[in-house]
C-alpha positions in Angstrom: 16.1 2.1 36.1 16.2 3.9 39.5 18.0 2.8 42.4 14.6 2.6 44.5 13.1 0.5 41.6 16.3 -1.9 41.1 16.0 -2.7 45.1 12.2 -3.1 45.0 12.7 -5.4 41.9 15.4 -7.1 43.7 13.5 -7.7 46.8 10.5 -9.2 44.9 13.0 -11.5 43.2 13.9 -13.0 46.5 10.6 -13.1 47.8 9.5 -15.3 44.6 12.7 -17.3 44.8 12.0 -17.9 48.4 8.3 -19.2 47.5 9.2 -21.2 44.8 12.2 -23.1 46.8 10.3 -23.4 50.3 8.8 -27.0 49.5 12.2 -28.3 48.5 13.7 -26.5 51.8 11.0 -27.8 54.2 11.4 -31.0 52.6 15.2 -30.8 53.4 14.3 -29.9 56.8 12.1 -32.8 57.5 14.6 -35.2 56.1 16.6 -34.6 59.6 13.4 -34.9 61.7 11.9 -37.7 64.0 8.3 -38.4 64.0 7.7 -36.3 66.9 9.4 -33.4 65.9 7.2 -33.4 62.4 4.1 -33.9 64.3 5.1 -30.8 66.5 5.0 -28.6 63.4 8.7 -27.8 63.7 10.7 -26.3 61.0 14.2 -26.8 62.0 15.2 -30.2 63.5 16.6 -30.3 67.0 19.8 -32.2 65.6 21.1 -33.5 62.3 21.2 -37.1 62.1 20.8 -39.2 58.8 18.8 -42.1 60.4 15.9 -41.3 57.7 18.5 -41.6 55.0 19.7 -44.9 56.1 16.3 -46.0 56.5 15.1 -45.2 52.6 18.1 -46.9 51.3 17.3 -50.0 53.7 13.5 -50.2 52.6 13.8 -49.8 48.6 16.3 -50.8 46.4 16.8 -47.1 45.9 19.9 -47.1 44.6 19.0 -49.9 41.9 16.5 -47.5 41.0 18.7 -44.2 40.4 21.1 -46.4 38.4 18.1 -47.2 36.3 17.0 -43.8 35.9 20.3 -42.5 35.2 20.8 -45.3 32.3 17.4 -44.4 30.9 17.7 -40.8 31.2 21.2 -40.8 29.7 19.9 -43.0 26.8 16.9 -41.0 26.0 19.0 -38.0 26.1 21.8 -39.3 23.5 18.9 -40.6 21.2 17.1 -37.3 21.1 20.2 -35.4 20.4 21.2 -37.6 17.3 17.8 -38.2 16.0 16.8 -34.6 16.4 20.0 -33.1 15.1 19.8 -35.5 12.0 16.4 -34.5 11.3 16.8 -30.8 11.7 19.9 -31.1 9.4 17.7 -32.7 6.9 14.9 -30.0 7.1 17.5 -27.0 6.7 20.8 -28.4 4.3 19.2 -31.0 2.2 16.4 -29.6 -0.6 13.7 -32.6 -1.3 9.8 -32.1 -2.5 7.7 -31.2 0.1 10.3 -30.5 2.7 8.5 -27.2 4.1 5.2 -29.6 4.5 6.6 -32.5 6.0 8.3 -30.4 8.8 5.2 -28.5 9.7 3.3 -32.0 9.6 6.2 -33.1 12.2 5.8 -29.9 14.1 2.0 -30.6 14.5 2.3 -33.7 16.7 3.7 -31.2 19.6 -0.1 -30.3 19.7 -1.3 -34.1 20.5 -0.9 -34.8 24.1 1.5 -37.5 24.9 -1.4 -39.5 26.7 -3.1 -40.0 23.2 -0.2 -41.9 21.6 0.3 -44.0 24.9 -1.7 -46.8 23.9 -0.5 -47.4 20.3 3.1 -47.1 22.0 2.3 -49.3 24.7 0.8 -51.9 22.1 3.7 -51.6 19.8 6.5 -52.3 22.8 4.5 -55.4 23.9 4.3 -56.5 19.8 8.2 -56.2 20.3 8.4 -58.3 23.2 10.3 -54.9 25.1 8.4 -55.1 28.0 11.0 -54.7 31.4 13.6 -54.0 29.1 15.6 -50.5 28.6 14.7 -50.1 25.2 11.0 -50.2 25.8 11.6 -47.2 28.2 13.8 -45.2 25.9 12.9 -45.7 22.3 9.6 -44.2 22.0 11.2 -40.9 23.2 13.8 -40.7 20.5 11.7 -38.6 18.0 11.2 -35.1 19.6 9.4 -32.5 17.4 10.1 -29.8 19.9 13.9 -30.9 19.8 13.8 -31.0 16.0 12.1 -27.5 16.0 14.8 -26.3 18.6 17.9 -27.3 16.6 16.5 -26.6 13.0 15.8 -22.7 14.0 19.6 -22.6 15.2 20.6 -24.2 12.0 19.0 -21.7 10.0 21.3 -19.2 11.5 24.0 -20.8 10.0 25.2 -18.9 6.7 24.8 -20.9 3.5 28.1 -19.4 2.5 29.3 -21.7 4.8 27.3 -25.1 3.4 28.6 -23.9 -0.1 32.3 -23.6 0.7 32.2 -26.9 2.4 31.0 -28.3 -0.8 33.5 -26.5 -3.0 36.2 -28.0 -0.1 34.6 -31.5 -0.8 33.1 -32.2 2.5 30.3 -34.5 2.2 27.1 -33.9 3.7 27.6 -36.1 6.8 31.1 -35.0 7.3 29.9 -31.0 6.9 27.3 -32.3 9.5 30.0 -34.0 11.8 32.9 -31.5 11.4 31.0 -28.0 10.9 27.1 -27.9 12.1 27.4 -29.8 15.3 30.7 -28.0 16.7 28.8 -24.3 16.2 25.6 -25.6 17.9 26.9 -26.9 20.6 24.9 -24.4 22.9 21.5 -25.7 21.2 22.7 -29.3 21.8 23.4 -28.8 25.5 19.9 -27.7 25.8 18.1 -30.4 24.1 20.0 -32.8 26.2 19.4 -31.4 29.6 16.0 -30.5 28.5 15.5 -34.5 27.7 17.6 -35.7 30.6 15.2 -33.8 33.2 12.2 -34.5 31.3 12.8 -38.4 31.3 14.0 -38.4 34.8 10.7 -36.9 36.2 8.6 -39.3 34.1 6.3 -41.7 35.8 3.3 -42.8 33.8 5.3 -44.7 31.2 8.0 -46.6 33.5 4.9 -47.7 35.3 3.1 -49.0 32.4 6.0 -51.2 30.5 7.9 -52.6 33.7 6.7 -55.0 36.3 9.9 -55.9 38.5 12.5 -53.6 40.3 15.3 -54.5 37.9 14.4 -51.9 35.6 12.1 -49.7 37.0 12.9 -46.1 37.8 13.3 -43.6 40.6 9.8 -42.3 40.5 8.0 -45.5 40.9 10.5 -45.9 43.6 9.4 -42.9 45.4 5.7 -43.7 45.0 6.3 -46.9 46.6 8.2 -45.3 49.5 4.9 -43.1 50.0 2.5 -45.8 50.2 4.7 -47.6 52.6 5.8 -44.8 55.0 3.2 -41.8 54.6 1.0 -42.7 57.7 4.2 -43.4 59.7 7.5 -41.8 58.8 7.1 -38.8 56.6 10.8 -38.0 57.5 12.0 -41.3 55.3 9.9 -40.2 52.7 11.6 -36.7 52.2 14.6 -38.3 52.8 14.0 -39.9 49.3 12.7 -37.1 47.8 15.6 -35.3 48.5 18.0 -37.9 47.2 15.9 -38.2 44.3 16.0 -34.6 43.2 19.5 -34.0 44.0 21.0 -35.0 40.5 18.0 -32.8 38.7 19.0 -29.8 40.8 22.8 -30.2 40.0 22.1 -30.2 36.6 19.8 -27.6 36.3 22.1 -25.2 38.4 25.2 -26.4 36.1 23.4 -26.0 33.0 21.1 -22.9 33.6 22.8 -20.4 31.7 23.3 -22.7 28.6 19.4 -23.8 29.0 18.2 -20.4 29.0 20.6 -19.1 26.4 19.5 -22.2 24.2 16.1 -21.6 24.4 16.4 -18.1 23.6 18.2 -18.8 20.2 15.8 -21.0 19.5 13.3 -18.4 19.4 14.8 -16.0 17.5 15.2 -17.2 13.7 
């Protein structure tokens, strides 16, 4: 690529990045403004003060919501890693009749929208008496077709000779899975873990359905409550809550960006 084209390419990238990140940047600026400054349409606050951040923790049990979101997101992430990795291992290394048919039937569930399965899942959770519990918020999301597909595609790149050598060495199926497969699949596992954590952190509808108390409610419901209370009066408080909520996801995204991109690319190759 010639130098002028490279310069034009980077200029377009910078403009695109600014447009995508602008809402977050503007929300960050508003979180330091008073109501008068926001109504005047200013972009930069006159001074940096943290009154809005103090108010958001006073008016909502935001710390409790954050802890609940961490517990639920971490639980779903672990559950998906365990279930999806074991399922992918069975689809690649354990021969059984109808394996490919079952796999494609399992993968076809990706075409079913989550909203279509929400009602039977809700009745199941209600029948098990898991309303207002962490297991009700996490267990329905452990079996993920996308995660199984992603890990299966990576497991298929592992040479079969390695499996045969492990059998000759006397390693059982679970020992081969634990000592060989998982260590060479770190990138795909990190990708699936980051994906599961981020999608669960941003979930709103399911926690709203299966919870009715602040003890287990997640932070996305807290943001909606905050918006309902303050939207007509103090946008600075609402934006302060938004910034507090998105900080963990941004940190995880920035820290795992390369692993996420690399893992998704590996899953698409085989």
